[in-house]
N, C-alpha and C positions, 0 to 999 in steps of 0.2 A: 306707616308702616308696612311693610310688602310682604303677602305671605312667598315661601319658598317653600315647597316639599309641604311639611307639617311644620313648619317652625317658624316665625314669625323674627323678622330680621332690622333694625331699622336702617333706613334708606341711604344715613351717608355712611354706616357703618359697609354695608355691602362689598365693597372693593377695597378695603384697606386691611391689612393681615395683621391677623394678631392670634398667639397661642389660642390653641384646642380646649374645648371643654372638657373634655374626658380627663379623666384624674389620672395623672403621672405621665398624660402626653404633653412633649413640648413643641407637636408639629406647627408649625402657622398656617393658618388656614383663612382665608375671606369669609366662611358662616362660620355658625358658634362651634361644629365641630370638623374636623379632618377627613378625608374621604373613609378611610379605614373606620372611624368611629362613628360615621354618620349612621343615626338610626333606620332601623331598617324597618318599609313600608309594613304598615300592620295588615293590609291585604298580604302582603307576602309569606309574613307569618300565619297565617291562618292558612294560605294555600300549604305552603311549605309542612305543615303538619300531617298532610294527606299521604305522602310519602313516608313518616312516621307512622300512620295508621295502619299502611298496609304491611308495614313490615312487622309490626307489632301484631294485626292479624295473622300473617303468616305464622309465624313464631309460638301462638298461643294454639293455633291448629295444630302443631306439631307437639305441643306440650299436651293437649288434650288426646291426642292420639297414642301418645304415651301412658296418660294416666287408663285410657280403655284397655290396652293392653293390659296395664297391672290387675286393673278389676277382671279382665276375662282369666287372668291367673290365678288370681284369688279367688274369685268364686268357684273356678273349677276345680279347686282343692275340698270346696265345703259338700257336704253328703248331707242326707236327709236326718240318718243316725248321730244321736248324740256321743261325742267321743268321751266316756266316763273319763275324771279324773285328770285328765291334761287341760282342761279349760280354754283351749286353742279355736274351740270351733265358735263360744263367746267373741276372741278377739278378732279372727278371720273375718268373720259375718258384722265386726264393727269396721273394720278396717274396708271391706267389701263398699259399707254404706259411706261411710268417709270420702271416698273415691268418686261413687257416682253424683254426692252433693258438690265438690271439687269439680265435676263435667258441666254439672246444670249452672253453677255461676263463670264458667269460664266458655259455656255458651252465651249466656247473657250479655257479658264480656265483649266477647267477640260480634255480636249483635248489635250493640252498641258502637261501636269502632264500625263496625259496618254502616250503619244509620248516618254517624257523621262523614263518614267518607262520600257516601252517596248524596248528601246534603250540599257537599263540595262539587260534585259533578252536575248537579243539577242547576245550583249557582252558574255553572261554566257554562251549562247549555244555553242559559236565556240570556247570555250577552248576544249583542246585535252582530259586531262584526265577527267574523268566522277567523281571521288571521290571526285577531288578538286572542280569540278563545284557543284556536290549536297552539299559539306559543303558551300560553298560560297553562294547556293541557301537557304539551312537552316539559316545559320545566317544570312543572309542581306535582304533577301526578305521574309522569314516566320519569321525571329526577332526572334530566337530560341537562348538560352541560349549555352553556352558551354557545360554545364552538359547535356543538353536535345540532344545535336547533339552525344556527346559520347554514349548516349543510343542507339539513331537512327543508327549512324553509327557503334557502337561497339567497338568505340577504346576510348584508355586511353587518359585522359585530356591533359598531355603533348604530346602526338601525334595529338591531335586536332589543338595544338597551333602552333607545327611545318607542318604541313599542310597546314592550313590555310596560315602563313606566306607564304611559298611557292607557294599557290595558288594565293595569292594575286599579289604577283611575274608573273606569267603568265599571271593573269588577264589584267597587266600594259603592258603585252607585247602586249597582245589581242587590247588592249584600244589604245596603239600606233598606232598599224597597222593599225588600222581603220582611226585613225588620221590621218596618212600619206594619206589614201586612197588607201589602198591596197585591201580592200574589202568594198567597202562602202555599206551602211548600207540602 
């Protein structure tokens, strides 16, 4: 058996065409899956999450600002004297406390996401080849398309795909070294 990507294929089946293994797909292919259904590289998925983390951090910070504005409005109406008979005083104080607690939870979530993003950046910084590192940063941290990367790095499209493939493999090696504890972050 020969290793191609992350799947194993029988040597005799490599060049023979057959139907894609993806459910409902009738495309002919030479591997297990057609190009459209080929599984993504696990490191591409891991790094791709960085863009989502950045977006979630930004959106959660906006939500946090809104909560702080609401807390300011709610607490500005509170007074030291108890309003007799209305009961609103305790309700407003309780709402202000809930808002503060929600702020604390959101701040912890933001800190966790920022840490996850920082780990990805640190792992990228430990890659040896600066061209591969830059390509992965542009693709996964900045979310640029392959065409934009071609322009920025002055490379052909196919060359970018090849470098990205080898860069993901090298990133995997760095990631696995970290998992083994050779270079603790």
